[in-house]
N, C-alpha and C positions, 0 to 999 in steps of 0.2 A: 441713230445707228452709230455703232462703234466703227472707228477708223480701221482699215484693212491692216493687218499684219504682214507687210511687204516681205519679210522673211520666210513667212510660211507659204505665200503665194507662189505659183508657178506663172511667172509673168513672161509674155511673149516677146522677151527683148533679146538682143544679141550680145555677145561679149565683144565690146567695141575694140579692144586691144588685140583681140585674135582674128577680127574680120576687117576693120576698116582700114582702107588704104586708097590712094590715088591709083588709076589705072597704069600699071607698070609697063617698062620696056619704052621703045622708041617707034612704035608702029603708028598707023593712021590714027587709031582710037585712043592712044596714050596720053596720059596727063602732060608729058613732056611736049607734045604737038598741038595741046589744047588747052593751054594756061595763059593765052595772051591777055585776058582780064587781069590775072594776077601779075603778070609783067607790067602791064600798065599801071596798076596801083603802085607797085614798087618804084617806078619811073617817077610817079606824082609826088612821092614823099621822099624821093632821093635828097632833095636839099635839106629836109629836116634831119634825115639820118646822118648826113655829112656834117651837119653844124653840131649835132650831139656828140658825134665820134671826135671831132677835132677838139671841142670844148673839154671833153673828158680826158683826151690824151694830153693836152696842154697843161691840165691840172694836175695829173697824175705822174705823167712821164715814165711809164713802166719800161722795163728792159724787155719784157715778154707781155704783149697785148693778148688777153685771152677773150675771144668772142664765141658765143653759142647762138646758133640759128635754130629756133624750135619749131618743130613742124615743118622741116625743111623740104618734104616731099621728094620727088625724084627727077624733075625737070631741070632746065638750065637756070631757073631763076635764083635758087639758093646760092650758087657759085658766083652769080653776076652781082649779088648783094656783097659777098666777101669780097670780091674783087674791087668793088667800089670803096670799100672800107680800107683796104690795103693801099690802093692808090692814093686815097687823099692823105692819109697818114705818111706815106712815104714822100709824097710831093711836099707836104708841110715841114717835114723833117729836113728836106733839101733846102726850103726857104730860110730856116732858122738855123742851118748848119749843125744839126745834132744827129746822132746815129739813128738810123731806122731800127725800131724794135723787132725782135722776132714775133711772129703771130702763132698762137695756138688757136685753131678753130675746131669747134665741136659742132657736128651736124646731128640734129636729133628728130627723131620721128617714131612712131610706133613700131614694133618689131616686124610688122607685115609690111613695112615700107620696102620699096625696091632700091636698097642701098647699093646694090652692085651697080646700077646704071650711074650713080654719082662717082662711084670709086673708078668706073671705066673712063669717065671724063676727067679726072685728076691729072693724068699725065699731059693733056692738052693745057689744063688749067695751070699747072705748074711752069709748063713751057712758056705761056703767055706772059707770066709774072717775070720770067728771066728775060724775055725778049723785050718787053716794054717798060722795064724797071727805070726809075728816074735817075738811079745813080749807077756807078760803074758795078758795085756789088748789089744784086737784087735782093729784096727781102727774103728772109727765111721763113717759110710758111709750113705748118704742120697741121694736117687735118685728120680728123678722127670721126668715126660715126658712133653715136651714142642711141642705142634703140631703147625706147621707154616711153611711159606717158609723162607729159610734162606737168600733169596734176598730181605732183609729188616730187620728192628730191631726185635729182639727176646728177649733181656735181659735188665736190667738197666745198666745205664752208669757206667764204670769202676767196673763191678761186677765179671768179670771172670779172671782167671789167664792163663788157658789153653784151647785151641780149637783144637779139632781133627775133621777131616773129610776125609773119606776114600770112593772113587769111587762114589761120588756124583756130584761134581762140572762140569762134562762134561754134566749134564742134565740143560738145559737151562730153564729160566722161561716160555718160550712159543716157539713155531715155528715162526722163523722170518717172520712177515708180509710182509717184502720186497720180498719174494720169490714169490709172488702173483702178477698177472698182474691186470689191471683195471677191469677185469671181474671176478677176484676173482679165476683164474685158475693159478696152480702152474707153475712156470718157470722150475721147476726140474721134469717134467713129466717122470714117469717110475722110479724114484728113491725116497727113503724115507728120505734121509739126504744128505749132500753135499759128493760127491765122485769126483774121478778123472775125470769123464766124465760130471760133472755138469757144467752149464754154469758159467762163471766167476761172474755173477751178483748174483747167488746163493751162491757161495763160500763167496762173499763180506757181503752179507746179514747175513749169519750164523756167520761170524767173528765179525761184528758189534753187533750182539745180544749177542755174549760172552763177548766182551768188555764192554757193557752196564751192563750185569749181574755181571760179576766178579767185575767191579768197585763198584757197589752197594753192593756187598757181602763184599769187603774190607772196604768200607766206614762204613757199619754197624757194623762190627766187631771191627774197630778202636774205636767206641764209646763204646763198651762193654767191651774191654779188658783193664786191668790196664797198666800203662806204663811199657814197658819191658815185657808184656805178650807175650806168643808164640803161634803160629799155626802150626800144622803139617798136611799138605793136600796132599792127593794122588788123581790123577784122571787120566782117560784114555786120552791119547794124541798121538802125532805122531812125527815121528823122522825126519821129513823134512817139509820145507814150502808148499810143494804140497800135495794134497790128493789122491795121486796115489800109495802109498806104500801099500804093502801086510800087513795088520793088521786090524784096526777098520774097513775101508770101505769095506774090504773083506767080512766080516760077513754080512753087510748090503746088499751087492750085491748078496751074495748067498741066503740070505733070500727073496730077490726080484726074484731069480729064482723059489724058492718054491712056491711064489705068482703066477708066470707067469704059471707054471704047473697047479695051480687050475683055473686060467683063461681059459687055453686050454682044460681043461676037463669040462668047463662049471659050476664049483662050485661057482665061484665069477665073478662079472662083471670087465672088465678092468677099467671102469670109477671109480669103488669103489677103486681100487688099486692105480689109479693114484692121487686120492684125500688124500692118507694116507701119511702124513709127520710126522716125529718126531722131537723132540726138543733136539736133540743131537748134540754136537760139541766137537770134540777132537782137542785141541790147540797144538800148537808147544811150545817148551821151550820160544822162542823169543816172541810169542804172550803173553804168561803168564808174563814173565818179563817186557814187555812193559806196561801192564796195572798196575802192582804193582808200577813201577816207576812213572806212570802218576798219580796215585791216591795218593801216597806219604806218606801214614801213616806208612808204614812198610819197614824194610830193610829186605834183601834177605839173610838168613844164609846158605841155601842149595837150590839149584835147579839142579835135575838131572834126568835121565831117566832111567828106568830098564824094562826088558821084562818079560812077563808071557805067557806061552802057554794057549790056549783057555780052556783047561781043569783044569787048575789050576797049571799045572807043569811048571818049568822053562827050561826044556830041551825038551824031546819029549812029545807032547801032541796032539794025534791023535784019540781020542775017539769022533767020530761024534755025537754019542747019548747023551753022557753026556754033550757035548758042546751045543746041541740043547736044552736040558732041562734047562741048566743054562741060556740060552738066552731067553727061554720061561717064566722062573720065573720073568725076568726082563720086558719083553715086554707084557705078556698076559693081563694085565689091559687095556693097550692102544688098543690092537688088539680086544679085546672083545667089548670095547666102539666103536669102528668104524665099525667093521664087524659084530658083533653079536656072538653067541656061536657055530654057524653051522660049521665053517672051522677050529676051533683052533686045534683039534687034528689031522686032515688030513694035515694041514699045516706043523705041526711040525714033523710028520712022514717023510713028503717029504724033509723037511730041514734036518732032520738026515741023509737021504740017500744021500743027496747032500754032506753034510759035510763029510761023510765017504769017498766018491769019492775023494773029494778035498784034504783031509787030508792025504789020501794015497799017494798023489803026493809029497806033502811038508806040513810041519807044519805050522800054521798060529801063529806066536809070536805076541803079543799085547804090543805096547808101552804104558808106564805109566809113569806119571810124579810125583815126589816127591819135594814138596815145603815146605820149613820151613821158616816162617816169624817171625820177632821180631817187636813188637809194638814200635814205636819211642816215645821218650819222649814227 
């Protein structure tokens, strides 16, 4: 059988750049109030981020230090990262008696991101820098929003010193078109992304899409970073080459159970569920390493895995309702686009109940990958 021509098929996929974003605002269901797991991840790798920033600054000593946070989202986490970077450089400059540089900060996410929430928090952010500066004259900081996909160029050539991206690179640029047959039907029926029970062709399609996207990400950043510039990246991953471990896939499978309950109660059609596919892929360390080596612009300073509980804890994390709210804050925009508003509350009520039962048996620990890259000369 001939391979399908994806350009001529009407595939049931969404335009990610126009649809996907974390839940906006500051309300009870917002990402800003349901991103403790991401915050914990940032805290766990803070020492690595600080070490990379200090080493880079001491080797380059720029008068203006240019930072980009890619996939910044809309909660407080992105400004906390920037604040940590500014504080550590300002402190180090005080120790070695040199002027603190100016800071140019670029916050990037898709155009649908709630940038307004970030901009509204800047007044307090600037005020805290002035209040807590290590020297009599606080650092000068200039923050800009940069809407657009990081799977492509965002900044002028050799304009950045340091790039940070936290919990974003597991989101692909699109659902892999190769998971659909010649009739536009998903080969991954009954599942939203690749899991241990997905056909091998689906796992291959998702891996190929990750390789394509991550290669483009690296190639774009290699143009934008100065020689010797650094990137600190964290993303959801998996601890083995298979997709069967208890971790990322478990959350998707349990969400599938919540959808199945709504189907059984007549609240949503099975066909509608079968056509819901997401642009998510959790790579292994070897898969990340392979793409970095093949692209060739960066050397790997660090590549390791760490785990976080689903509700943001590193030990016991068994709060089903908190976990459901955190995942809703991430998934809501896509679910609303595909299903409409009618099922969203009932779906996540059911999901919380399923998570409570599952987490009472055993915690779900989520593997995360930490990658520190150095731009080659």
